[in-house]
C-alpha positions in Angstrom: 154.1 95.3 71.0 150.8 94.9 69.4 150.5 91.6 72.0 151.2 94.1 74.6 148.6 96.7 73.7 146.0 93.6 73.2 147.0 92.1 76.8 146.3 95.7 78.2 143.1 96.1 76.6 142.1 92.9 77.6 142.4 93.5 81.3 140.5 96.5 81.0 137.8 95.2 79.5 137.9 92.3 82.1 138.3 94.8 85.0 135.5 96.8 83.4 133.6 94.2 83.3 133.8 92.7 86.8 132.8 96.1 88.2 129.8 96.4 85.8 129.0 93.2 87.0 129.4 94.0 91.0 127.2 97.3 90.6 124.5 95.1 89.1 124.9 92.6 91.7 124.8 95.3 94.3 121.7 97.2 92.7 119.7 94.1 92.4 120.3 93.2 96.2 119.5 96.7 97.3 116.2 98.2 98.9 116.0 100.7 96.2 115.4 98.0 93.6 113.0 96.4 95.7 110.8 99.6 96.0 110.9 100.1 92.0 109.6 96.4 91.9 107.0 97.1 93.9 106.4 100.4 92.2 106.5 98.3 88.8 104.2 95.4 89.9 101.5 98.4 91.2 101.9 100.0 87.5 101.2 96.4 86.0 98.1 95.6 88.5 100.4 92.6 89.5 99.6 92.2 93.5 101.3 89.3 93.9 104.6 91.1 92.9 103.5 94.3 94.9 103.0 91.9 98.3 106.7 90.2 97.7 107.9 92.7 98.8 106.0 93.3 101.9 105.5 91.6 105.3 102.0 92.7 106.4 102.4 89.8 109.4 105.2 92.0 110.6 103.7 95.5 109.8 100.7 94.5 111.6 102.6 93.4 114.5 103.8 96.5 114.6 101.2 98.4 114.2 99.3 96.6 117.1 102.7 97.7 119.2 102.5 101.3 118.5 99.0 101.5 119.0 99.3 99.7 122.4 101.7 102.2 123.3 99.9 104.9 122.6 96.9 103.8 124.7 99.7 102.5 127.5 100.4 106.1 128.9 98.1 107.0 131.9 96.7 110.8 131.6 99.7 112.5 133.7 96.9 114.6 135.4 95.5 111.6 137.2 97.3 108.8 139.4 96.5 105.5 138.8 94.7 103.1 141.4 95.9 99.4 141.4 92.8 98.3 139.5 93.3 100.2 136.7 97.0 99.3 136.5 95.9 96.3 136.7 93.3 96.0 133.7 95.5 97.6 131.4 98.6 95.2 132.4 95.7 92.0 131.4 94.4 94.3 128.2 98.0 94.4 126.9 98.8 91.0 127.7 95.4 89.8 126.2 96.4 91.8 122.9 99.9 90.6 122.6 98.3 86.9 122.6 95.0 87.6 120.6 96.2 90.0 117.9 98.4 87.8 116.2 95.9 85.2 116.0 93.3 87.7 114.4 95.8 88.6 111.9 96.6 84.8 111.2 92.4 84.5 110.3 92.1 87.4 108.7 95.3 88.0 106.9 93.1 87.2 103.4 90.6 89.9 103.9 93.6 92.6 105.2 95.5 91.8 102.1 92.1 92.1 99.9 91.6 95.2 101.4 94.6 96.9 100.6 94.6 95.0 97.1 91.5 96.9 96.3 93.1 100.3 97.7 95.9 99.7 95.6 94.0 98.8 92.5 92.0 102.0 92.4 94.7 104.0 92.1 94.6 106.2 89.0 97.6 106.6 86.7 98.7 110.0 88.0 99.3 108.6 91.6 101.0 105.5 90.3 103.3 107.8 88.5 103.8 110.0 91.8 104.1 106.6 93.7 107.2 105.9 90.9 108.4 109.3 91.2 108.6 109.1 94.7 110.5 105.7 94.6 113.0 107.3 92.4 113.9 109.7 94.7 113.4 108.3 97.7 115.9 108.8 100.6 117.1 105.4 101.7 119.6 104.5 104.5 121.0 101.4 104.9 122.6 99.5 107.6 123.2 95.9 107.1 120.4 94.5 106.8 118.0 96.9 107.6 117.3 100.4 105.7 115.3 103.5 106.9 113.3 104.9 103.6 111.7 108.2 103.2 109.5 108.7 100.5 107.6 112.4 99.9 104.8 113.0 98.8 105.5 115.4 95.6 102.9 117.9 96.2 103.1 118.4 99.8 106.6 117.5 100.4 105.1 115.4 103.5 107.1 112.4 104.3 106.1 108.7 104.6 108.7 106.5 106.5 109.1 103.1 106.9 111.8 100.3 107.7 113.1 97.6 105.7 114.4 94.2 106.0 116.7 92.0 104.1 115.4 88.3 104.4 117.4 85.1 104.1 116.1 84.6 100.5 117.9 87.9 99.5 114.7 90.4 99.2 114.3 93.2 100.8 110.5 93.6 102.5 108.9 96.3 104.1 108.4 95.6 107.9 107.5 98.4 109.6 105.8 102.0 108.7 106.3 105.1 110.8 103.0 105.2 113.0 102.4 108.9 112.9 103.0 109.1 108.9 100.6 105.9 108.7 98.0 107.7 110.6 98.0 110.9 108.4 97.9 108.5 105.3 94.8 106.8 106.7 93.2 110.2 107.1 93.5 111.4 103.5 91.2 110.5 100.9 91.2 106.9 99.4 90.4 106.8 95.6 87.0 104.9 95.0 
C-alpha cells in the first residue's frame, strides 16, 4: 500500500513538473515576455537589450510605405492629368529604391536618436511603460502578434505588430501609423 501511494505521488510530481515546465517554456517564447524584457531593459538603461526586440529596418520600411500611401491618393475634387500620374509613379519608385538605402546609411543615427529619447525618460514614465506592458492586449496568431498598449492616463491606444524570428525572439516589426503620428506630436522629455 505504501509503495503504491509513493508511485502515485511521484507520478503527480512528474506531471506537475512537466506542466510547469511547459508553461514556463511557453511564457519564455511569448510576445509578452519580449515586451517585459524590453521594459526591463528600458528601466536598466540597457539599450542593446531593448533593441534586441525591435527591428528598426522593418519599422522604417513600414512607416515609409504608410507615408507613401497617405500621399498616394489624389484629391478627389481634381482629376489627375497624365503628367501628374507619371511623376507620382516615378516618385513612388524612387522612394522604394532610395529610402531603404537611406536607412542603411543612417541606421546608427536613427538608433542613436531613439536611444537618446528613451534614456531621457524619467522614472515615472518608465513605470508607466512597465504597467502598460503588464496589461497589454496581445492577440497572437502563429508567428505574428497584434499588441495594444494603453496610456494609463488618457486611455489612448498605441498599437504595433510583433513577429517571431527564427532565433525564437519576438520583435516589433511595425507600428500603427496613426498612433505613431499622435505619439510624435506629444511633448518629448528633455
